[in-house]
C-alpha positions in Angstrom: 19.0 -7.6 13.5 15.4 -5.5 14.5 12.3 -6.5 15.8 10.2 -4.4 12.6 7.0 -6.2 11.4 5.4 -3.2 9.5 7.5 -0.6 7.4 5.1 2.3 5.9 7.8 4.0 3.4 4.8 5.1 1.2 5.0 8.5 -0.6 8.6 9.1 -0.2 10.0 9.3 -3.7 13.2 7.5 -3.3 13.2 6.3 -6.4 14.8 3.3 -7.7 18.2 3.5 -5.8 16.3 3.5 -2.7 13.8 0.8 -3.4 16.8 -1.2 -4.5 18.3 -0.8 -1.6 14.9 -1.9 0.4 14.7 -4.8 -1.7 18.1 -6.2 -1.0 17.8 -6.2 2.6 14.3 -7.5 2.5 15.3 -11.3 3.0 17.0 -10.6 5.7 14.2 -9.1 7.9 10.6 -9.9 10.0 9.0 -7.3 7.6 5.6 -8.6 7.0 3.9 -6.0 6.0 5.1 -3.5 3.4 4.1 -0.4 1.7 6.0 1.1 -1.3 2.9 3.1 -2.5 3.3 6.3 -4.5 7.1 6.1 -5.1 7.3 5.8 -8.9 9.6 2.7 -8.3 8.5 1.9 -11.7 9.1 -1.4 -13.8 12.7 -2.3 -13.1 12.7 -1.7 -9.6 9.1 -3.4 -9.5 10.7 -6.4 -11.2 13.5 -6.0 -8.8 11.3 -6.2 -5.6 8.9 -9.2 -6.7 12.7 -11.4 -7.3 13.5 -11.3 -3.5 9.6 -11.5 -2.2 9.9 -15.5 -2.2 12.6 -15.3 0.2 10.8 -12.5 2.5 8.4 -12.7 5.3 5.6 -10.5 4.0 2.2 -10.8 4.0 1.0 -7.7 3.1 2.2 -5.6 0.3 1.4 -2.6 -0.9 2.3 -1.2 -4.7 0.2 1.3 -5.5 0.6 4.1 -7.8 4.0 3.0 -8.4 3.9 2.9 -12.3 5.2 -0.5 -12.2 4.0 -0.7 -15.8 5.7 2.1 -17.6 1.7 3.7 -18.1 0.5 0.3 -19.4 3.5 0.0 -22.2 5.6 -2.4 -20.5 3.9 -5.9 -18.4 7.0 -7.5 -17.3 7.3 -6.4 -13.9 3.6 -7.2 -13.8 4.0 -10.9 -15.2 7.4 -11.2 -12.7 5.3 -10.1 -9.7 1.9 -12.4 -10.9 4.9 -15.4 -11.0 6.2 -15.3 -8.2 3.2 -14.7 -6.2 2.2 -18.8 -5.7 6.1 -19.0 -3.8 4.9 -15.8 -1.5 3.5 -15.6 1.7 1.4 -12.8 0.2 -2.1 -12.8 1.5 -3.3 -9.2 0.7 -1.9 -7.5 -2.2 -3.0 -3.8 -3.8 -1.6 -3.2 -6.9 -3.9 0.0 -7.3 -3.1 2.4 -10.0 -0.6 0.7 -11.9 -2.4 0.8 -15.1 -2.0 -3.0 -15.2 -4.8 -3.3 -18.0 -6.1 -6.5 -18.9 -2.6 -8.3 -19.5 -1.8 -8.0 -16.0 -5.1 -8.7 -14.5 -5.2 -12.1 -16.5 -1.5 -12.4 -15.2 -2.6 -12.0 -11.7 -6.0 -14.4 -11.9 -4.0 -16.8 -13.5 -1.6 -17.5 -10.7 -4.3 -16.8 -7.9 -5.6 -20.5 -7.2 -2.2 -20.9 -6.0 -1.3 -18.2 -3.9 -2.6 -17.7 0.1 -4.1 -14.3 -1.8 -7.3 -13.2 0.9 -7.7 -9.4 -0.2 -6.6 -8.1 -3.7 -6.8 -4.6 -4.7 -7.1 -3.8 -8.4 -8.8 -0.4 -8.6 -7.8 2.5 -10.9 -5.9 0.2 -13.8 -7.8 0.5 -17.1 -8.8 -3.0 -17.1 -11.7 -2.2 -19.8 
């Protein structure tokens, strides 16, 4: 039972196993600020993280630079993230440099009115 509310795991390269382990425990924590940037967690793990988000207290999520779309070739994680956003407490979302493209941006845009998001970073995502 920890009092940690902010967890920065950015640029650790822990990959699939580490990210899955983090995702599994998130619902049992008090973490509101989670930084997973630059860990190259990929599509499969991003989906696993997305699935637990509605059960967490996270308000600030940084997924920058994680190749969650497999270089723009697989939008399933991006679609899952967009799908769960209205069910979360997230107010700040950083998706910088994930090559979400137009499809990912549209998926997020369609659910934005139903979310708590007030800060959204979509820079460097091949939107045009």
